[in-house]
Structure formats: structure tokens, C-alpha cells
C-alpha positions as CSV (number, residue, x, y, z in Angstrom):
1,M,146.7,171.6,80.9
2,K,147.4,170.4,77.3
3,R,148.6,173.0,74.8
4,D,147.5,173.3,71.2
5,E,149.0,175.5,68.6
6,R,146.4,178.3,69.2
7,T,147.1,178.6,72.9
8,P,149.6,181.4,73.8
9,A,152.5,180.1,75.8
10,R,151.8,182.5,78.7
11,L,148.5,180.6,79.3
12,V,150.2,177.2,79.7
13,G,150.4,176.5,83.4
14,V,153.4,178.6,84.4
15,S,152.6,180.5,87.5
16,P,154.4,181.3,90.8
17,H,152.8,178.1,92.1
18,T,154.0,175.8,89.3
19,A,157.4,177.4,88.5
20,A,160.6,175.7,89.6
21,F,162.2,179.0,90.5
22,T,162.0,182.7,89.7
23,I,164.2,185.3,88.0
24,T,163.7,189.1,88.0
25,F,163.2,191.3,85.0
26,D,163.6,195.0,85.7
27,G,162.8,194.2,89.3
28,R,159.7,192.2,88.5
29,E,159.7,188.6,89.7
30,L,158.9,186.0,87.0
31,P,158.2,182.3,87.2
32,V,160.5,180.0,85.3
33,L,160.4,176.3,84.4
34,P,163.6,174.2,84.3
35,G,165.5,174.5,81.1
36,Q,163.8,177.6,79.8
37,S,165.9,180.2,78.2
38,I,165.6,183.8,79.5
39,A,163.8,184.7,76.2
40,A,161.3,181.9,76.8
41,A,160.7,183.0,80.4
42,L,160.2,186.6,79.2
43,W,157.8,185.6,76.5
44,T,155.9,183.4,78.9
45,A,155.4,186.4,81.1
46,G,154.1,188.4,78.1
47,I,157.3,190.5,77.7
48,L,158.1,190.8,74.1
49,A,160.9,193.5,74.1
50,W,163.8,193.9,76.5
51,R,166.3,195.9,74.5
52,S,166.2,199.2,72.7
53,T,168.3,200.1,69.7
54,R,171.3,202.4,70.1
55,V,170.4,205.1,67.7
56,E,166.6,205.4,67.6
57,G,165.7,203.6,70.8
58,R,163.4,201.1,69.0
59,P,162.2,198.1,71.1
60,R,163.7,194.7,70.3
61,G,163.2,191.1,71.7
62,A,163.7,187.7,70.3
63,F,163.6,187.5,66.5
64,C,165.4,184.4,65.2
65,G,165.4,182.4,68.4
66,I,168.7,180.7,67.5
67,G,171.3,183.3,68.4
68,Q,172.1,184.6,64.9
69,C,170.4,188.0,64.8
70,Y,171.4,189.6,68.2
71,D,168.0,191.3,68.6
72,C,167.4,189.5,71.9
73,L,170.4,191.1,73.8
74,A,169.8,191.7,77.5
75,T,171.8,192.5,80.5
76,V,171.9,189.4,82.8
77,N,173.4,189.7,86.3
78,G,175.1,192.9,85.3
79,R,176.7,191.5,82.1
80,P,175.4,193.3,78.9
81,N,175.0,191.7,75.5
82,R,173.8,188.3,76.6
83,R,171.7,186.6,73.9
84,A,168.5,185.8,75.9
85,C,167.5,183.1,73.4
86,L,170.6,181.1,74.2
87,V,171.1,181.8,78.0
88,T,169.4,179.2,80.2
89,A,167.6,180.9,83.1
90,R,169.0,180.1,86.5
91,P,167.5,180.7,89.9
92,G,167.9,184.3,91.0
93,D,169.0,185.7,87.7
94,A,168.6,189.4,87.4
95,V,167.7,190.5,83.9
96,T,167.4,194.1,82.9
97,T,166.4,196.0,79.8
98,Q,169.5,196.8,77.7
99,E,169.8,200.3,76.4
100,G,171.8,200.5,73.2
101,H,174.9,198.3,73.3
102,G,174.8,198.0,77.0
103,H,177.9,199.9,78.0
104,A,177.0,203.0,80.0
105,G,178.6,206.1,78.8
106,L,179.4,204.8,75.4
107,D,176.0,205.3,73.7
108,T,176.7,208.8,72.6
């Protein structure tokens, strides 16, 4: 399927049948293409937010896409504060929504 600028990325041929491998996001299995960042894999699956702010709990996801803004922080394989736009997805990665700064017990 050829993609033009008006076609949302999630409609472009990524499915469990065409994916090279899968990762999980909050326990949900997601298809991933080789070389995709975690942020791209989440976007492709229609997931736009995977972090909440520390004080007000506002949803955040990728904003700048180049690792400068830190809005895309996620917990990857148990490690908090990973910039999802810069981390290349690997088979079996477990990504979870990050609450606040990602360190349990320190968000008070």
C-alpha cells in the first residue's frame, strides 16, 4: 500500500501479519517494523499519550520527535525516563505508561 500525506500512519500496512516483531504497551501486544522507535510504534497503534505529568497528571506523548522536549518519556523494560522518540524498539520490549518522573514513591 502506498502512503500519501493524508493517510494516517496507523493505516499503512502494519499489522500482526506484516510486523517483524512485537512489543507490549501496558500489557497490550503491538506490531513493530524494523527500525521503528518506540514512539513511532505507539503512534502507529493509535496511542498518542504514554506519560502523565507529575503535578497535574496531564497526558503526554511525543511532541518534538527529536529528544529535546522530554514529553515522550516512558518506562521501557522497567527503566523509567526513556525518551520513546529516540529508543529503537526491540523484540519483546515491555513499555509501560510512566506516571510523573517514573520513580515510585518519589512523586509526592
